[in-house]
LOFI-876181 format. One line per 2 residues: number of its first residue (from 1); their letters; for each residue x, y, z of C-alpha. Coordinates in Angstrom, 2 decimals, decimal comma, m for minus. Each point is the difference from the previous one (the first is absolute). Layout:
NUM	a	X Y Z; ...
***
This chain:
1	mn	8,52 7,57 39,71; 1,73 m0,92 3,28
3	kl	m2,65 m2,67 0,66; 0,54 m1,51 m3,44
5	kq	3,77 m0,03 0,45; m0,41 m1,72 3,36
7	le	m2,15 m2,71 m1,58; 2,46 m0,49 m2,86
9	sf	2,89 m0,23 2,45; m1,86 m2,52 2,18
11	va	m0,72 m2,23 m3,01; 3,62 0,25 m1,18
13	va	1,40 m0,88 3,44; m2,42 m2,90 0,40
15	at	0,92 m1,33 m3,45; 3,74 0,15 0,58
17	gs	m0,01 m0,76 3,71; 2,57 2,72 0,55
19	lt	0,07 3,75 0,52; 3,39 0,17 m1,67
21	aa	m1,08 m1,91 m3,12; m3,18 2,03 m0,40
23	al	1,93 3,26 0,50; 2,64 m1,08 m2,53
25	ae	m2,69 m0,75 m2,60; m1,48 3,48 0,44
27	gv	3,33 1,76 0,29; m0,48 1,45 3,49
29	ap	1,68 m0,54 3,35; m1,28 m2,90 2,18
31	ai	m0,72 2,54 2,76; m2,53 1,74 m2,25
33	mg	m1,74 m3,29 m0,69; m0,06 m0,73 3,73
35	rr	m1,55 3,39 0,81; m2,76 m0,57 m2,54
37	id	m0,88 m3,37 1,59; 0,07 1,55 3,49
39	al	m2,29 2,81 m1,13; m2,41 m2,49 m1,60
41	ee	m0,18 m2,16 3,14; m0,50 3,08 2,18
43	rl	m2,77 1,30 m2,24; m1,79 m3,36 m0,01
45	gv	0,67 m0,71 3,68; 1,05 m3,58 m0,72
47	kl	3,24 m1,90 m0,43; 0,48 m1,22 m3,56
49	lv	3,55 m1,32 0,08; 2,14 m1,75 2,59
51	rt	3,63 0,88 m0,53; 2,78 m2,38 1,03
53	tr	3,73 0,28 m0,57; m0,22 m2,18 m3,11
55	rl	m3,40 0,53 m1,59; m3,37 1,71 0,18
57	hl	m3,16 m2,03 0,61; m3,60 1,02 m0,58
59	th	m2,39 m0,04 2,92; m3,48 m1,46 m0,42
61	eg	m1,35 3,50 m0,54; 2,87 0,74 m2,37
63	sa	m0,80 m3,01 m2,20; m3,63 1,03 m0,34
65	fl	0,92 3,62 m0,65; 2,59 m1,04 m2,61
67	ed	m2,67 m1,65 m2,16; m2,11 3,16 0,10
69	cq	2,98 2,18 m0,85; 1,04 m2,18 m2,92
71	rl	m3,52 0,09 m1,41; m0,28 3,77 0,46
73	la	3,33 0,66 m1,70; m0,87 m2,38 m2,83
75	dl	m3,35 1,74 m0,49; 1,75 3,36 m0,07
77	an	2,48 m1,22 m2,61; m2,80 m1,45 m2,10
79	ae	m2,02 3,20 0,27; 2,97 1,99 m1,26
81	as	0,62 m2,50 m2,80; m3,64 0,08 m1,06
83	vs	0,13 3,71 m0,77; 3,50 0,16 m1,42
85	ag	0,44 m0,53 m3,73; m3,73 0,29 m0,50
87	gv	m0,73 m2,88 2,36; 1,09 m2,62 m2,56
89	kp	3,29 m1,17 1,48; m0,73 m2,39 2,86
91	sg	2,96 m1,49 1,79; 0,82 m2,30 2,88
93	hl	m0,55 m3,69 0,65; m3,29 m1,87 m0,34
95	ri	m0,51 m3,34 1,77; m2,97 m1,96 m1,34
97	ta	m1,35 m3,50 0,57; m2,49 m2,19 m1,85
99	pa	m1,26 m3,61 m0,01; 2,51 m2,30 m1,68
101	gf	m2,04 m1,21 m2,98; m1,72 3,30 m0,72
103	gr	3,21 1,93 0,60; 2,03 m2,07 m2,45
105	rh	m2,55 0,52 m2,77; m1,44 3,45 0,55
107	va	2,28 2,03 2,30; 3,58 m1,02 m0,78
109	pl	m0,22 0,83 m3,75; m1,24 3,50 0,86
111	vp	2,83 0,87 2,41; 2,67 0,57 m2,71
113	kf	m2,56 1,93 m2,08; m0,72 2,29 2,94
115	rg	3,71 0,62 0,55; 0,34 0,68 m3,70
117	qy	m2,22 3,03 0,56; 1,33 1,00 3,44
119	sd	3,67 m0,88 0,08; 0,65 1,76 3,32
121	vt	m2,20 m2,52 1,81; 1,52 m3,27 1,19
123	mt	m2,26 m2,95 0,79; m0,08 m3,18 2,05
125	ln	m2,59 m2,64 m0,94; m0,89 m2,71 2,52
127	ls	m2,14 m2,93 m1,18; m1,64 m2,00 2,76
129	dr	m3,33 m1,75 0,52; m0,05 0,88 3,70
131	vv	m1,69 3,21 1,13; 2,93 2,36 0,50
133	dl	m0,08 2,46 2,91; 0,65 3,17 m2,01
135	ag	0,78 2,36 2,86; 1,86 m2,58 2,08
137	eg	2,17 m1,17 m2,89; 0,59 3,38 m1,59
139	fd	m1,99 m0,37 m3,24; m1,55 2,99 m1,71
141	ca	m2,69 m1,76 m2,00; m1,52 m3,44 m0,61
143	vr	m2,05 m1,33 m2,89; m2,66 m2,38 1,32
145	vg	m2,66 m2,07 m1,72; m3,39 m0,79 1,51
147	dl	m2,13 1,34 2,81; 1,98 2,05 2,50
149	pd	m0,42 m0,52 3,75; m0,69 3,04 2,12
151	ss	3,27 1,65 0,97; 1,71 3,32 0,46
153	lv	1,32 m0,17 m3,57; m1,24 2,24 m2,78
155	sv	m1,02 m1,72 m3,24; m0,45 1,12 m3,60
157	rl	m1,91 m2,31 m2,35; 2,09 m0,59 m3,11
159	ad	m2,20 m2,45 m1,92; m2,73 m2,61 0,30
161	nr	0,81 m3,68 0,32; m2,42 m2,87 m0,61
163	rl	0,34 m3,70 0,76; m0,90 m2,33 m2,86
165	cv	m0,45 m3,71 m0,56; 2,16 m0,96 m2,97
167	at	1,04 m3,14 m1,87; 1,62 m0,84 m3,30
169	pd	m2,20 m0,56 m3,08; 1,33 m3,55 m0,20
171	yl	m1,01 m0,80 3,58; m3,52 1,31 m0,64
173	rr	m0,29 m2,03 m3,20; 0,95 m3,16 1,90
175	hg	m2,03 0,58 3,16; m2,76 2,43 m0,91
177	tp	m0,76 3,43 1,46; m1,60 0,65 3,42
179	ah	m3,26 1,92 m0,19; m0,33 0,77 3,71
181	pn	2,53 0,25 2,87; m1,52 m3,15 1,51
183	dl	1,13 m1,88 m3,12; 3,64 0,47 1,02
185	ar	m0,32 m3,10 2,18; 0,16 m2,05 m3,23
187	fd	3,16 1,67 m1,31; 3,71 m0,03 0,82
189	cl	0,47 3,22 1,99; 3,51 1,31 0,64
191	tl	m0,04 1,48 3,49; 2,34 1,57 2,49
193	ss	0,94 m2,39 2,76; m1,46 0,50 3,47
195	da	3,16 1,61 1,39; m0,15 2,81 m2,56
197	sq	m2,22 3,07 m0,17; m3,44 0,09 m1,66
199	tr	m1,40 m2,01 2,93; m3,57 1,13 m0,74
201	gw	0,02 m1,74 m3,34; m1,15 1,15 m3,43
203	af	m2,51 2,87 m0,05; m3,03 0,08 m2,28
205	rv	m2,98 2,31 m0,42; m3,12 m2,17 m0,02
207	pr	m3,64 1,14 m0,47; m2,11 m0,34 3,12
209	ra	m3,01 m1,20 m2,00; 0,47 m3,50 m1,31
211	ag	m0,78 m0,71 m3,62; m3,56 m1,02 m0,76
213	rs	m1,24 m2,86 m2,11; m1,62 0,02 m3,40
215	as	m3,43 m1,44 m0,77; 1,63 m3,28 m1,01
217	ge	1,68 m0,26 3,37; 3,49 0,81 m1,23
219	qt	2,08 2,42 2,02; 0,33 3,41 m1,65
221	al	3,26 1,90 m0,19; 1,20 1,76 3,10
223	pe	m0,63 3,76 m0,13; 2,98 2,13 m0,74
225	pd	1,42 1,47 3,24; 0,05 3,50 m1,49
227	sg	m3,52 m0,10 m1,45; m1,58 1,73 2,99
229	nd	m0,38 m3,03 2,26; 1,40 0,10 3,49
231	td	3,25 m1,90 0,38; 2,17 m1,31 2,78
233	vv	3,73 m0,57 m0,02; 0,61 m3,60 1,04
235	hl	3,26 m1,85 0,58; 0,63 m3,54 m1,16
237	kp	2,95 m2,26 0,71; 0,22 m2,26 m3,04
239	gg	2,30 m2,97 0,12; 2,19 m1,74 m2,51
241	pl	2,93 m2,35 m0,44; 2,59 2,80 0,11
243	dc	0,60 2,86 2,41; 3,01 2,15 0,75
245	sd	1,04 2,81 2,33; 1,43 2,04 m2,90
247	gq	m2,32 1,90 m2,31; 2,45 0,03 m2,90
249	vl	0,11 m3,80 0,03; m3,80 m0,12 m0,17
251	hd	0,17 2,43 m2,93; 2,49 m2,24 m1,81
253	wc	m2,08 m3,12 0,67; m3,06 1,75 m1,37
255	la	1,85 1,01 m3,18; 1,13 m3,62 m0,35
257	gh	m3,65 m1,10 m0,08; m0,20 m1,73 3,38
259	gi	m3,22 1,66 1,17; m1,92 3,15 0,88
261	aw	1,67 2,72 2,08; m1,32 3,11 1,73
263	rs	2,45 2,76 m0,84; 0,24 3,80 m0,05
265	tw	m0,41 2,02 m3,18; 3,55 1,31 0,42
267	ev	1,23 m3,59 m0,36; m2,16 m1,27 m2,86
269	ea	m1,05 3,01 m2,10; 2,81 m0,53 m2,49
271	ei	m0,70 m3,73 m0,36; m3,74 0,62 m0,49
273	aa	0,73 2,63 m2,66; 2,32 m2,45 m1,76
275	gr	m2,53 m2,84 0,17; 2,18 m2,22 2,19
277	lv	m2,57 0,17 2,81; m3,78 0,34 m0,01
279	ev	m2,10 1,57 2,74; m2,84 m2,17 1,32
281	la	m2,87 0,88 2,34; 0,43 3,63 m1,03
283	rf	m3,55 0,99 0,95; 0,63 m1,19 3,56
285	aa	3,27 1,93 0,45; 0,20 1,79 3,35
287	pp	0,22 3,82 0,10; 3,53 1,31 m0,54
289	ng	2,35 0,89 2,81; 2,83 2,46 m0,47
291	iy	3,68 0,51 m0,60; 1,24 2,69 2,38
293	av	3,00 2,12 0,83; 0,21 0,30 3,79
295	fp	2,29 2,16 2,08; 0,32 1,25 3,58
297	qr	m2,11 2,96 1,08; 1,72 3,20 m1,08
299	rh	m1,15 3,55 m0,38; 2,20 0,63 m3,04
301	lp	1,20 m2,78 m2,27; 3,48 0,38 m1,46
303	lr	m0,07 1,01 m3,64; 1,73 m3,21 m1,06
305	mr	m2,76 m2,08 1,60; m2,82 2,08 m1,46
307	lw	1,54 m0,44 m3,43; 0,50 m3,75 0,55
309	id	m3,67 m0,49 0,93; m1,13 2,07 m2,99
311	fl	2,37 m2,03 m2,19; m1,58 m3,29 1,13
313	kh	m3,54 1,34 m0,45; 0,80 1,18 m3,50
315	hy	1,39 m3,36 m1,14; m2,59 m2,14 1,78
317	sq	m2,82 2,03 m1,57; 1,16 m0,73 m3,55
319	pg	m2,45 m2,45 m1,66; 2,74 m2,15 m1,45
321	fw	2,36 m0,05 3,01; m1,23 m3,24 1,59
323	ra	m0,41 m1,80 m3,31; 3,51 0,87 m1,07
325	a	1,75 m0,60 3,33
***
C-alpha cells in the first residue's frame, strides 16, 4: 500500500509541478507529500525530481518512470472498473485514429453509437492519412486498412477488404468492358498521382498458364484464377487522361463516368449494390487484405478499448454494413 501511495503521489506532483498543489488536491500536508517522494527516490536509488524554489522538474529517469507509473495506475483503475458493476461500466477517455476517408465513412458514425451504450467513456477521433505514432502521440487505438508492416504494435483483424476495378454502366456501354488486366491500356483509368500512395500500382491475380488455342486457331478463354490453376499476383500501372492525389476525387470521377477506377470494397460496396457502379475483371481480383485495429503492446487492455474493438468487429461483420454505409 505504501508503494502504491508513493507512485500516486509522484504522478500527482509531476502533473501539477508542485508539492503544495498535489498535497492540496489530496487533502494532506505538503510535508507528507515530500516524504513520500523522498521515500520513493531512496527505494529506487535514483533522483526523479529536481526541486527549485519555484517549480519541480522531472529528471530524465523521472520522465521515463512517470510514463510507466501512469500506465500502471491506469491499468489498475481499469482492472477495478472491469469487475465493478458486473464489468459492464467502462469509463475513461479513448483516443483513436483512422485514415481520413475510411474514418469519415466507417468509424465516425460508430463513435456516437458506442457512447450511446457506454456513456462514461469519452472519445477523441483523429482522422489522418499519415501513419500516426500511437505510443509517441498518445493514441490508444488505430484503425488501419491494408497490409501492416512489421512493428511492435498488436493487431486485431476486423474485416476483409478487397480492391476492385469499377466503372459506371454508362461508361461500359460507351467503351466496352475489359476482359483481361492487359486490356486496361485501351481504357481511361483513373489513377492516383505519383506523389500519392499505391506506388506499386493495381494488383491482379493472373493464372500462370496462358490460355490455349482452339482447333480453329482462336484463343480460348483464360482459366479462372480460382479453378485450381496456379496464380501470381501482378501489379500494373495503367495510365489515363486523369489522375489525382486524393482517392475521394477519383471515386467521384468514376461515379461521373470518366473511367475505370481501382477502389476498395469499403468505398464502392454501396454503389455496386445500388447499380451505380459495376465491378469489372472480377475473376482477376487480388486476394483480400485486411482492416485492422492496432494498439501498443499491453498485457491487459482497458475495458473500454476491448469493448470498442468488439464493437467494431460486430458492426463490420454484418453482411449489410458496407452496402448500407
